[in-house]
C-alpha positions in Angstrom: 39.0 33.0 -20.3 41.0 29.8 -19.5 39.3 26.5 -19.2 38.4 25.4 -15.7 39.1 21.7 -15.0 38.0 19.5 -12.1 40.6 18.0 -9.8 40.8 14.6 -11.6 40.7 15.9 -15.2 43.4 14.3 -17.4 42.3 16.0 -20.7 41.3 19.4 -21.9 38.8 20.4 -24.6 41.7 20.7 -27.1 43.2 17.3 -26.2 39.8 15.6 -26.6 39.4 17.3 -30.0 42.8 16.0 -31.1 42.0 12.5 -29.9 38.9 12.4 -32.1 40.6 13.8 -35.2 43.9 11.9 -35.0 44.5 8.8 -37.1 47.3 7.6 -34.7 46.8 4.5 -32.6 45.4 4.6 -29.0 48.7 3.5 -27.6 50.6 6.3 -29.4 48.1 9.0 -28.4 48.2 7.8 -24.8 52.0 8.1 -24.7 51.9 11.6 -26.4 49.4 13.1 -23.9 50.4 11.0 -20.9 47.0 9.5 -20.4 45.5 5.9 -20.2 44.6 4.1 -23.4 41.0 3.6 -22.0 40.7 7.4 -21.8 41.7 7.7 -25.5 39.2 5.1 -26.5 36.5 6.7 -24.4 36.7 10.1 -26.1 37.1 8.6 -29.5 33.8 6.8 -29.1 31.9 9.9 -28.2 30.4 12.5 -30.5 31.2 15.4 -28.3 34.2 16.7 -26.4 32.2 18.5 -23.7 32.2 17.2 -20.1 28.6 16.3 -19.4 29.1 16.0 -15.7 30.3 19.6 -15.5 27.2 20.8 -17.2 25.0 18.7 -14.9 23.6 16.4 -17.7 25.7 13.3 -17.1 22.7 11.3 -16.0 19.4 10.5 -17.6 16.5 12.2 -15.9 14.8 10.0 -13.3 11.5 8.5 -14.3 8.6 9.8 -12.4 7.6 7.3 -9.8 4.0 6.5 -9.2 3.1 8.3 -6.0 1.1 6.4 -3.5 -2.5 7.6 -3.6 -4.4 8.6 -0.5 -6.9 6.1 0.6 -10.5 6.9 -0.3 -12.6 7.9 2.7 -15.0 5.1 3.7 -17.7 4.9 6.2 -17.0 2.6 9.2 -17.2 -1.0 8.0 -14.3 -1.2 5.5 -11.9 -3.9 6.6 -8.3 -4.7 5.5 -7.7 -8.5 5.8 -4.4 -10.3 5.8 -3.0 -13.7 6.7 0.2 -14.6 8.6 2.0 -17.7 9.9 2.6 -18.1 13.6 4.8 -20.8 15.2 4.4 -22.6 18.5 6.0 -25.7 20.0 3.7 -28.0 18.2 4.0 -26.6 14.7 2.5 -23.8 12.7 -0.8 -21.8 13.0 -2.4 -19.4 10.6 -3.5 -15.9 11.8 -6.3 -14.1 10.0 -6.5 -10.4 10.8 -9.0 -7.8 9.9 -8.6 -4.1 10.6 -11.3 -1.5 10.2 -9.9 1.4 8.3 -12.0 4.0 10.2 -12.4 2.7 13.7 -9.1 0.7 13.8 -11.0 -2.2 15.4 -9.0 -5.4 15.1 -10.6 -8.7 14.6 -8.5 -11.9 14.5 -8.8 -15.7 14.5 -6.2 -18.4 14.7 -6.6 -21.6 12.6 -4.5 -24.6 11.9 -4.7 -24.0 8.1 -5.3 -21.2 5.7 -7.8 -22.5 3.1 -10.6 -21.1 1.1 -13.2 -22.5 3.4 -11.3 -21.1 6.4 -11.1 -17.6 4.8 -14.9 -17.7 4.1 -15.5 -18.8 7.7 -13.4 -16.0 9.0 -15.4 -13.5 7.0 -18.7 -14.9 8.4 -17.3 -14.6 11.9 -16.3 -11.0 11.3 -19.8 -10.1 10.0 -21.3 -11.7 13.2 -18.8 -10.1 15.6 -19.0 -6.4 14.6 -22.1 -4.4 15.6 -22.2 -2.5 12.3 -22.5 -3.3 8.6 -19.3 -4.7 6.9 -19.6 -3.1 3.4 -16.1 -3.6 2.0 -13.1 -5.9 2.5 -9.7 -5.5 1.0 -7.5 -8.5 0.5 -4.5 -9.6 -1.6 -4.8 -12.0 -4.6 -4.1 -15.1 -2.6 -5.9 -18.4 -3.4 -7.8 -18.0 -0.1 -9.6 -15.0 -1.5 -9.5 -15.2 -5.3 -10.4 -17.9 -7.8 -7.3 -18.9 -9.8 -8.8 -21.9 -11.6 -9.2 -21.2 -15.3 -12.4 -23.1 -15.3 -13.9 -20.3 -13.3 -13.9 -18.1 -16.3 -17.2 -19.6 -17.3 -18.7 -18.4 -14.0 -19.7 -21.8 -12.6 -16.8 -22.0 -10.1 -17.3 -18.9 -8.0 -14.9 -18.6 -5.1 -16.4 -19.4 -1.7 -15.0 -16.2 -0.2 -16.7 -14.3 -3.0 -20.0 -16.1 -2.3 -19.9 -15.0 1.3 -19.2 -11.4 0.1 -22.2 -11.6 -2.2 -24.5 -13.1 0.4 -23.7 -10.2 2.8 -23.6 -7.4 0.1 -19.9 -6.9 0.7 -17.7 -5.3 -1.9 -14.5 -7.3 -2.4 -11.5 -5.1 -3.3 -8.1 -6.5 -4.3 -4.7 -5.0 -3.8 -2.7 -4.2 -6.9 0.1 -6.8 -7.6 3.5 -5.8 -6.1 1.9 -2.9 -4.2 1.9 -4.3 -0.6 1.5 -0.9 1.0 -2.1 -0.9 -0.3 -3.0 -3.3 2.5 -0.6 -1.7 4.9 -2.9 -1.4 7.8 -3.4 -5.2 8.0 0.2 -6.0 7.4 1.3 -3.5 10.1 -1.1 -5.1 12.5 0.3 -8.6 11.7 3.8 -7.3 12.6 2.4 -5.7 15.8 0.7 -8.9 16.9 3.8 -11.0 16.2 6.0 -8.6 18.1 3.7 -8.9 21.1 3.4 -12.7 21.0 5.5 -15.2 19.1 8.6 -13.0 18.8 8.6 -12.5 22.5 7.1 -15.6 24.1 7.1 -19.4 23.8 3.8 -21.3 23.4 3.5 -25.0 24.1 0.2 -25.3 22.3 -2.0 -23.5 19.8 -4.6 -22.9 22.6 -2.0 -21.1 24.6 -1.2 -18.9 21.6 -4.9 -18.3 21.1 -5.5 -17.2 24.7 -2.6 -14.8 24.6 -3.6 -13.2 21.3 -7.1 -13.0 22.6 -6.0 -11.1 25.7 -3.8 -8.8 23.6 -6.7 -8.0 21.3 -9.0 -7.1 24.2 -6.4 -4.7 25.6 -5.9 -3.2 22.1 -9.5 -2.7 21.2 -10.7 -1.5 24.6 -7.8 0.2 26.2 -5.2 1.2 23.6 -5.4 5.0 22.9 -4.4 5.5 19.3 -3.0 8.7 17.8 -4.9 8.1 14.6 -8.2 8.2 16.6 -7.1 11.4 18.5 -6.0 9.3 21.4 -9.3 7.4 21.7 -9.6 3.6 21.8 -11.2 1.7 18.9 -14.3 1.0 21.1 -14.6 4.7 22.0 -14.4 5.6 18.3 -17.1 3.1 17.5 -19.4 4.3 20.2 -19.0 7.9 19.0 -19.8 6.9 15.4 -22.8 5.0 16.6 -24.2 8.1 18.2 -23.6 10.2 15.1 -24.7 7.6 12.6 -26.9 5.0 14.3 -28.3 3.9 10.9 -25.0 2.1 10.2 -25.3 -0.1 13.3 -27.2 -3.3 13.8 -26.9 -3.3 17.6 -25.4 -1.2 20.3 -21.6 -1.6 20.5 -20.2 -3.0 23.7 -17.7 -5.4 25.2 -19.1 -8.4 23.2 -16.6 -8.1 20.4 -14.0 -10.6 21.6 -12.4 -10.9 18.2 -10.7 -14.4 18.6 -11.6 -18.0 18.9 -12.5 -19.1 22.4 
């Protein structure tokens, strides 16, 4: 049976064998067989004359990629927290966002700076605002949440955010470096808030920005029907959970969760 060549083939099995066996120069062999000198050198450098592409083995096997794992199921009270920069006419502001993984409740505050003390204050405000126990928070490894000072290895420089977690019996989880999707719920909410505010409107002052974000949060938490909640609002989901598991709640949920600085 004759050898079947692809449309761009310039050599056959026999020609490749001769190229590897011959002692002639690359230029001489190129003239003899009517091919490019690069082709001669390519086949001389190989240990085989077979066309790997034809046999489907011309590429190394792809390494198995780490598949994103499904999030562990948590009771209501596990919050994803993220920080973003917002701009207004007078400068920059820092948006802190917390999203409950189960109820999808969004809590946010706008500050002028994003420091350790501000992050700790935000967590305290979150604990006061929600009517149920905050048992877990997920953040990135930013300096606002994690101690990066080498002196902290001795244990006498505990991060203020970590102290607030300890005081309220909150487990502090960190995202894996270079795995931003781990905190995807908070990051997605940041983009949603930006699209609804600073990417659409102009704000003369930080208070104007705060008022608009506050109004947007009220509409989202109390009127936005979410597919993830089977087309219920976050408040409706919270109320249903409070009926099924009242032991998780410190007070009756209602319209007192404003979620932003006033």
